C-alpha positions in Angstrom: -29.2 -108.2 175.8 -26.1 -108.7 173.7 -24.3 -106.0 175.7 -25.1 -107.7 179.0 -23.8 -111.1 177.7 -20.7 -109.4 176.4 -20.0 -107.8 179.9 -20.6 -111.2 181.6 -18.0 -112.8 179.4 -15.5 -110.1 180.1 -15.9 -110.4 183.8 -15.6 -114.2 183.8 -12.1 -115.1 185.2 -10.0 -118.0 183.8 -9.3 -120.9 186.2 -6.0 -120.6 187.9 -3.6 -123.2 186.5 -0.5 -122.6 188.7 0.2 -121.3 192.2 2.7 -119.3 194.1 4.0 -120.8 197.3 4.8 -117.3 198.7 1.1 -116.3 198.5 -1.0 -117.8 201.2 -4.3 -117.2 199.5 -3.2 -119.2 196.4 -1.8 -122.1 198.4 -5.1 -122.4 200.3 -6.8 -122.7 196.9 -4.1 -125.3 196.0 -5.0 -127.3 199.1 -8.6 -127.5 198.0 -7.5 -128.6 194.5 -5.2 -131.2 196.0 -7.9 -132.7 198.2 -10.1 -133.2 195.1 -7.3 -134.5 192.9 -5.8 -137.0 195.4 -9.3 -138.4 196.3 -10.4 -138.7 192.6 -7.2 -140.5 191.6 -6.8 -142.6 194.7 -3.3 -141.2 195.4 -3.4 -142.1 199.1 -3.4 -145.2 201.4 -5.2 -145.7 204.7 -2.7 -146.8 207.4 -4.1 -147.5 210.8 -7.0 -145.2 210.2 -5.0 -142.3 208.8 -4.6 -141.3 205.2 -1.1 -140.8 203.7 -0.5 -139.4 200.2 1.6 -141.4 197.6 4.6 -139.6 196.2 2.6 -139.0 192.9 0.3 -136.7 194.9 3.3 -134.8 196.3 4.7 -134.5 192.8 1.4 -133.0 191.6 1.4 -130.4 194.4 5.0 -129.5 193.6 4.4 -129.2 189.9 1.4 -126.8 190.5 3.8 -124.6 192.4 6.5 -124.8 189.6 8.8 -126.8 192.0 10.3 -130.0 190.4 12.6 -132.6 191.8 16.1 -133.1 190.2 18.0 -136.3 191.1 21.5 -135.3 192.2 22.8 -138.9 192.7 21.7 -142.5 193.2 24.7 -144.2 195.0 25.2 -148.0 195.3 26.2 -148.7 198.9 25.5 -152.5 198.7 27.6 -155.1 200.5 28.1 -158.8 199.6 24.8 -159.8 201.2 22.7 -156.7 200.8 21.5 -154.6 197.9 21.3 -151.0 199.2 21.1 -147.7 197.5 21.1 -144.0 198.7 19.6 -141.2 196.7 19.6 -137.4 197.0 17.0 -135.2 195.3 17.0 -131.4 195.0 13.9 -129.3 194.5 14.3 -126.7 191.8 12.0 -123.6 191.6 11.5 -123.1 188.0 10.6 -119.4 188.5 13.8 -118.5 190.3 16.1 -121.3 189.1 17.1 -121.8 192.7 17.3 -125.0 194.8 14.6 -124.6 197.5 14.9 -128.0 199.2 16.5 -131.4 199.3 15.8 -135.0 200.4 17.9 -138.0 201.2 16.7 -141.6 201.3 17.9 -145.2 201.4 16.4 -148.5 200.3 17.6 -152.0 201.0 16.4 -155.5 200.2 16.8 -156.4 203.8 13.6 -154.3 204.5 10.4 -156.3 205.1 8.8 -157.3 201.9 11.7 -156.4 199.7 13.7 -159.6 199.8 13.0 -160.5 196.2 13.3 -157.0 194.7 15.7 -156.7 191.8 18.5 -154.2 192.0 16.9 -151.6 189.8 13.8 -151.6 191.9 15.8 -150.9 195.1 17.5 -148.0 193.4 14.2 -146.7 192.1 12.6 -146.9 195.6 15.5 -144.9 197.1 14.9 -142.3 194.5 11.1 -142.3 195.0 11.5 -142.0 198.8 14.0 -139.0 198.3 11.5 -137.2 196.1 8.8 -137.6 198.7 11.1 -136.6 201.5 12.2 -133.5 199.6 8.6 -132.4 199.1 7.7 -133.2 202.6 10.3 -130.7 203.9 8.6 -127.8 202.3 5.0 -128.8 201.4 3.9 -130.8 204.4 1.7 -128.0 205.7 -0.2 -127.9 202.3 -0.8 -131.6 202.4 -2.0 -131.2 205.9 -4.3 -128.4 204.8 -5.7 -130.7 202.2 -6.8 -133.1 204.9 -4.0 -135.8 204.7 -1.1 -136.9 207.0 2.1 -134.8 206.2 4.2 -137.9 205.5 4.6 -139.6 202.1 3.3 -143.2 202.0 6.8 -144.4 200.9 8.2 -143.3 204.2 5.8 -145.4 206.2 7.5 -148.7 207.0 4.7 -151.0 208.0 3.6 -154.6 207.2 0.4 -153.6 205.4 2.3 -151.7 202.8 4.3 -154.7 201.9 1.7 -157.4 201.9 0.9 -156.9 198.3 4.5 -156.9 197.1 5.3 -159.8 194.8 8.7 -161.4 194.1 10.2 -159.7 191.0 10.6 -162.1 188.0 13.9 -161.7 186.2 13.1 -160.2 182.8 14.9 -158.3 180.2 13.0 -155.3 178.8 14.3 -152.8 176.4 13.3 -149.2 176.9 11.6 -148.4 173.6 8.9 -146.0 172.7 6.3 -147.1 170.2 5.1 -144.8 167.5 1.7 -143.2 168.2 -0.7 -140.9 166.3 0.0 -137.2 166.8 -3.4 -136.7 168.5 -2.3 -139.1 171.3 1.3 -137.8 171.7 0.9 -136.5 175.2 -0.6 -139.8 176.3 2.0 -141.9 174.6 4.9 -139.9 176.1 3.6 -140.6 179.6 2.3 -144.2 179.2 4.3 -147.1 180.6 7.1 -144.8 182.0 9.5 -147.1 183.8 11.9 -146.0 186.5 15.4 -145.4 185.0 18.1 -147.5 186.5 21.0 -146.2 188.3 23.6 -144.5 186.1 21.0 -143.3 183.6 21.1 -139.6 182.9 17.7 -138.2 184.0 15.8 -135.4 182.2 17.4 -132.0 182.8 15.7 -129.1 184.6 15.6 -127.4 181.2 13.9 -130.3 179.5 11.3 -130.5 182.3 10.7 -126.8 182.1 10.1 -127.1 178.3 7.7 -130.0 178.8 5.7 -128.0 181.3 5.7 -124.9 179.0 4.2 -127.1 176.2 1.7 -128.7 178.5 0.3 -125.3 179.3 -0.9 -125.0 175.7 -4.7 -124.6 175.6 -4.9 -127.4 173.1 -3.5 -130.0 175.6 -6.2 -131.5 177.7 -6.1 -131.5 181.5 -6.0 -135.3 181.5 -2.9 -135.3 179.2 -1.3 -132.7 181.3 -1.9 -134.4 184.6 -0.7 -137.8 183.3 2.6 -136.4 182.0 3.2 -134.4 185.1 2.8 -137.5 187.3 5.6 -139.3 185.1 7.9 -136.4 184.3 10.4 -137.4 187.0 10.8 -140.9 185.5 12.0 -139.6 182.2 15.6 -140.0 181.1 17.1 -137.4 178.7 16.2 -139.4 175.6 12.6 -140.0 176.6 12.2 -136.3 177.7 13.6 -135.2 174.2 11.0 -137.5 172.6 8.2 -136.2 174.7 9.1 -132.6 173.8 9.0 -133.4 170.1 5.7 -135.3 170.3 4.2 -132.4 172.3 5.3 -129.9 169.7 3.8 -132.0 166.9 0.4 -132.6 168.6 0.1 -128.8 169.4 0.9 -127.9 165.8 -1.6 -130.5 164.5 -4.3 -129.4 166.8 -3.8 -125.7 166.2 -3.8 -126.3 162.5 -7.1 -128.2 162.9 -8.7 -125.4 164.8 -7.6 -122.9 162.2 -9.1 -125.0 159.4 -12.4 -125.4 161.4 -12.6 -121.6 161.8 
């Protein structure tokens, strides 16, 4: 009996945690995973009877393939009577370290529903749209296979998407990170991540790669991993460095705890 149980354990395959876009069988499994993840986390909007995925859903798909967006520039092209920003985002394949796609986008406060947006929000939306556009150029077929429309929500310009927008209230908020217990480090690093304003140095590809490497540790929970992956493109260099240190600390503490329990 013990021999049978032993063989059963050996034959059990671990769950796939990453996929290769070049392998069609793996990407089909990713489409199934995406459909479940997007639905469970409500990362889509229904527009005129069709379902469109938020940029967070596209980011999740890209992260599972090891393809991350890197902001090349956010340019202020405003005029005296209009706040307007243009952004360009490149997609970096972490396996090959090659740029495999790109996306351009513009956002203006002249758009419907954005009259009262602050300047940082316009710049942030341009970046968000560029990220979605870049992913759309190479992953649209995977999103379609998952059962959703192959266009990011942020590209859809329709009244329903703006009806909930509220005038921004001028506030001054300092970007600070509160201290948190080591056992909640992954949650703290991803919580309340705010879009960086134009001119801020975003996290480098090397920092993102290190964060993903640490997130693959078996002591990091799937919930912690997912939450940080959804916010990783909002990190500036300082916040990314803090996240790396906190992840290292929580991994060390949890591994020590497991060793003590053993």
